[in-house]
C-alpha positions, 0 to 999 in steps of 0.5 A: 629774781628777774630784774624787773618792775612788777606792780605789786598792786596788779601782778603785772610786769611792767618793764625788764631789764638785762643783767649786766655782763661780766666785761660791763662790771669790770668796766664800772669798777674800773671807772669807779676805781679812777673816779675815786683817784680823782674825787678823794682829793677834792674839798668838802666845800665842793662835795657839799655843793654837789650833794646840796644839787642833788637835794635840790633835783630830788625835791624837784623830782619828788612827786615823779620819783614817788610814783616810780617807787610806789609802782616798783614795791607798793607803798602808798604814793604819800609815804613814797613822797615822804621817803623822797622828802627825808632824803633831801633833809639827809643830804642837805644835813651831811652837805652842812655837817661832814666837814666838821665831823670829820675834822682832824682831831688834835690831842693836846701837846703834852699828851703826846710829848712823851712819845717824842711828838712835837704835834700829832693829829687824827685824820679821816681819809676815804678809803675808796669804792664801796659796795652798797647792797640795798633792799627794796623797801625804802629804795630811796632813803636805804641808798641816800643814807650810805650815799650821802656820808660816803661821798662826803668822805671822799669814797665813791659808791657802787649799788647793787640794788634790789631786783624789784626796784631797777627804775628807782635804782637808775634814777638814783645814778642819773641824780648824782650825775645831774648834780655834777658828781663825776662819772664813776663817783656813783653808779648803779650796777643792774646785777643779780645776787650771784654777782655780788661775790666776784664784785666785793673779791675785786681788789678795786673794792674797798668795803661793803655796806648791806641792808637786808636779810640775816642770810644776806648779811652773812654772806656778804660778811663771809665773802668780806671777811675772807678778803679782809674788808670792812662791812656795815650790816643792817638786817632784820628786826622783831622790835618790841613795843613795850606799854606800862601803866603809866603810858597815855594808852590812847596815844600809844595805841594810835602810834602802834597802828603806824608803827606797825602798818607804815610800808605795809609793815615792811620795815626792820624798825616797825614795831613788831611784838606788843608787850603790854602790862595787864593793868592796861592790856584790855584798853590798849588792845581795844583801841589798837584793834580798832585802829587797825580794823579802821585802816583802808587797804588798796591802790596804793595810788589813791589818797585815801589808802593807808596800806598798799600791797606787800612787795611780792607774792613771795613776801605774802606767801611768807606772812601767811605761813607765819600767820597760819602757823600761829593760828595753828597752834593756838593763837587768835586773830583779833582782827584780820589774818587773811587776804582782803576779799575785795582785792582780787589781784595784787599781793594785799594781806589785811592788818592783822593783830595775833593774840595768844602768841608764845615761844612755840610758834614761828611768829615769836622767833621770826620777823613778820614782814608785813602788817601783822602785830603779835600782842602779848600780856606781860605781868610787870616790867621784869617780864616785859624785858625778858620777853623783849629780849627774847629774840635773835634780833636787836635793832630797836624798841619802844616803850611807853612809860612816864616814869623816870625809874622805869625808863632808866631800867629800860635803857640798861637792860634793853638789848637793842641799837636804839630805845625810843620812849613815848614815841615811834622808832625812827631814823634820823640823819643826826642820830646814829642807826644800827643794831646789836645780836643778829641785827648786824653791826656797825652804824649808819647816819650821824658822825658814827655812819660818816666815819664807818668808811674812812681810813682813821690815820694817825699823823706824827711829827718828831722834832725837825732837824738841823 
């Protein structure tokens, strides 16, 4: 993929960028290494001040950077503004909380006395330059949720962003420089995916984090494993959305529309498989389909647009293949299932609800990265749980029920990194985020994400001599 801004609403190539050469990459790695040697000794108060500066600048830039995001990857302008605001919130959260979350841990003296220690504690120390391989779908948030904890822990960041959001990637490097972070503490590397292996194998790179496809995760994890370097992976998802008889069905259906079509459905944690109890199936399906049909598809810059284009022509083609396979094998489209007839240019796709999906269809097993929902009728809670877990993914899950016993059963039995009741899955700086099975490993956000790229160091003091 060329490094270029291609407007997905029109298909027009607006700007192209040359990839960094090998010598330029080496220079940036040397800069990161030198920056880490100094930055790791800075105080939490100083890092918090710099991150707070970055939050203030991003807040001031919100409208301008939102337009860049919308132009590069197609989300609606309102959603791009909301993404920028979420980043500001996360930066300020880490500026406030990182120091106490990384405070020395002190075991009771009696607990270590039998080891001959008069005192011992655990300290969290930074590991060094961390390579972040980030996707295009939330081009600000995905980076900030890595960078905020990494920089507050004393690490430095190397961003390899998706090739279709180069202007957003360069903005982020500029943002941290304007905030006062020393040169080299956060750098954007405009390179293609073929350069990742060489960067990750460089001795100066301590670890890596990746959000993206299962294929990309396998590649990065394999290289890092060969080099014995830590990785955190957040990969795909096919999140279930369970609706049981005690649910507020109307509210569940309204929320389901947003949960499936936010960001044009291009979200790992978007609800994708809707498992509805037979007692409320008809009522839910009617309200859900009506809500999906009512969405306005069009220019993502327009205030009245609900769903913008998909990010690329290939993204739409991939989605069409999944839908066509399901329809060919017996599923029915309750709405959508095609390109909007009034959109001659751009990579648009109608919000779609498929009924009658079964295990013989690709869409049952593969992630549908677009505004396409698979609707299932289930007989009881047991079938709902079995079907929910019938996937190689395990990122998050949603369940609508007011019954405590059902909630406890779902917490116990759903195999996922999150279980959200009577609401939509979302990421939040105070809560850990990550998945199970082939959705990846490790955690981002909260204290868990802050400690992922730390050297957890035991410090032990024996009795003084003399």
